[in-house]
C-alpha positions in Angstrom: 9.9 63.8 -50.6 13.3 63.3 -49.1 14.5 59.8 -48.3 17.6 58.4 -46.7 19.9 56.3 -48.9 19.5 53.4 -46.5 15.8 53.6 -46.9 16.1 53.6 -50.6 18.2 50.5 -50.6 15.8 48.8 -48.2 12.8 49.6 -50.5 14.7 48.4 -53.6 15.0 51.7 -55.4 15.9 51.6 -59.1 19.6 51.5 -58.3 21.1 50.4 -55.0 23.7 52.8 -53.5 25.6 49.7 -52.5 26.0 48.8 -56.2 28.6 51.7 -56.4 31.1 49.5 -54.6 31.1 47.1 -57.6 31.0 49.8 -60.4 33.7 52.1 -59.2 37.3 51.0 -59.1 39.3 52.6 -56.3 41.7 54.2 -58.8 38.9 55.8 -60.9 37.2 57.0 -57.8 40.4 58.7 -56.6 40.9 60.4 -60.0 37.3 61.6 -60.4 36.9 62.9 -56.8 40.3 64.6 -57.0 39.5 66.2 -60.3 36.2 67.5 -59.1 37.6 69.0 -55.9 40.7 70.4 -57.6 38.7 72.1 -60.4 36.3 73.8 -57.9 39.2 74.7 -55.5 41.3 76.4 -58.1 38.3 78.3 -59.5 37.3 79.6 -56.1 40.8 80.4 -54.7 40.8 84.0 -56.2 37.4 84.7 -54.7 38.4 83.8 -51.2 37.8 86.6 -48.7 38.8 85.3 -45.2 37.5 88.5 -43.6 34.0 87.6 -44.6 34.1 84.3 -42.7 32.7 83.7 -39.2 34.9 81.9 -36.6 33.0 78.7 -37.3 33.6 79.0 -41.1 37.2 80.0 -40.6 37.9 76.7 -38.8 37.7 74.8 -42.1 40.7 76.9 -43.5 44.4 76.2 -43.2 46.7 79.1 -43.1 48.7 77.6 -45.9 48.1 75.1 -48.7 48.6 71.4 -47.7 52.1 70.1 -48.5 50.5 67.1 -50.2 48.3 66.8 -53.2 44.6 66.3 -53.2 45.1 63.1 -55.1 47.4 61.8 -52.4 44.8 62.8 -49.8 41.8 61.2 -51.6 43.9 58.0 -52.1 44.5 57.9 -48.4 40.8 58.3 -47.7 39.8 55.6 -50.1 42.4 53.3 -48.6 41.8 53.8 -44.9 38.1 54.8 -44.7 36.9 51.5 -46.1 33.6 53.0 -47.4 31.6 52.8 -50.5 31.8 55.2 -53.5 28.4 56.4 -52.5 29.9 58.0 -49.4 32.3 60.0 -51.6 29.5 61.1 -53.9 27.4 62.0 -50.9 30.3 63.9 -49.4 30.5 66.0 -52.7 26.7 66.7 -52.3 27.2 67.8 -48.7 30.1 70.1 -49.7 27.8 71.8 -52.3 25.1 72.2 -49.6 27.7 74.0 -47.4 28.4 76.3 -50.3 24.7 77.0 -51.0 24.1 77.6 -47.3 27.2 79.8 -46.9 28.4 81.4 -50.1 31.6 82.7 -48.5 32.6 79.1 -47.6 33.5 78.0 -51.1 35.7 75.0 -51.7 39.3 76.2 -52.1 42.8 74.8 -51.9 43.1 75.8 -48.3 39.9 74.2 -47.1 39.3 71.3 -49.6 41.0 68.7 -47.4 39.0 69.6 -44.3 35.7 70.1 -46.1 36.1 66.7 -47.8 37.2 64.8 -44.7 34.3 66.3 -42.6 31.7 65.7 -45.4 33.0 62.1 -45.8 32.9 61.4 -42.1 29.3 62.5 -42.0 28.4 60.6 -45.2 30.0 57.4 -43.8 28.0 57.7 -40.6 24.9 58.3 -42.5 25.2 55.6 -45.2 27.3 52.8 -43.7 25.9 50.6 -41.0 29.3 49.9 -39.6 31.9 52.6 -39.2 34.9 53.4 -37.0 35.2 56.0 -34.3 35.8 59.7 -34.8 39.2 59.1 -33.2 40.1 56.7 -36.0 38.9 59.0 -38.8 40.6 62.0 -37.2 43.9 60.0 -37.4 43.2 59.1 -41.1 42.3 62.8 -41.9 45.4 64.1 -40.0 43.2 66.2 -37.7 43.1 66.2 -33.9 40.0 64.5 -32.4 38.7 67.7 -30.7 39.1 69.6 -33.9 37.4 66.8 -35.9 34.4 66.8 -33.5 34.2 70.6 -33.8 34.4 70.5 -37.6 31.7 67.8 -37.7 29.3 69.8 -35.6 30.0 73.1 -37.5 29.4 71.3 -40.8 26.2 69.8 -39.6 25.0 73.2 -38.3 25.9 74.9 -41.6 23.8 72.4 -43.6 21.1 72.5 -40.9 21.5 68.7 -40.4 20.0 68.1 -43.9 21.5 64.7 -44.6 18.8 63.1 -46.7 19.4 63.1 -50.5 16.7 62.5 -53.1 17.6 59.8 -55.6 17.3 62.4 -58.5 19.8 64.7 -56.7 22.2 61.8 -56.1 22.0 60.8 -59.8 22.7 64.4 -60.8 26.1 64.0 -59.2 26.8 60.4 -59.7 26.0 60.1 -63.4 28.4 62.8 -64.7 31.1 61.6 -62.4 30.6 58.0 -63.6 30.7 59.1 -67.2 34.1 60.8 -66.6 35.3 57.7 -64.9 34.2 55.5 -67.8 35.9 57.9 -70.2 39.1 57.8 -68.2 39.0 54.1 -67.9 38.6 53.8 -71.7 41.5 56.1 -72.3 43.7 54.1 -70.0 43.2 50.9 -72.0 45.1 52.3 -75.0 
């Protein structure tokens, strides 16, 4: 049975999604999300076939790589989106759902920023009771408002509006990421 994360928090699930705010430091969240996206982006770059993409799928791609690092971009998102770590983890799950639904739309260096920002926008709207307008998020993401709205709708259509996440699925993503974060934090104390 699928359940929304808000529903799980309301019913007192084993672990509250809101606990992530206390357990993830912003710097570790930035490092772990960046590493996850960069690893998959680099691995998929050589498999990219733009000719196999539909117009809707092609809208997530930049013609060229971004002039700034993924780390810089994730730091910007953590700083200005003011959302929980659960939103970032949920965004990673949504990105995987896009890949499963549309194999040719793999995470690459030319679409990682747009896929992450769109997935994060959707996760914020789904998880957080209070959020800003699309216009605000578009300015944070460095995307025009019309394009942001179009990307959001395209993303939702690709994943068939499946936003619910089972707790076991969430844990499959969160636990390994948190283990990496704990390892990184331990190595920084030396």
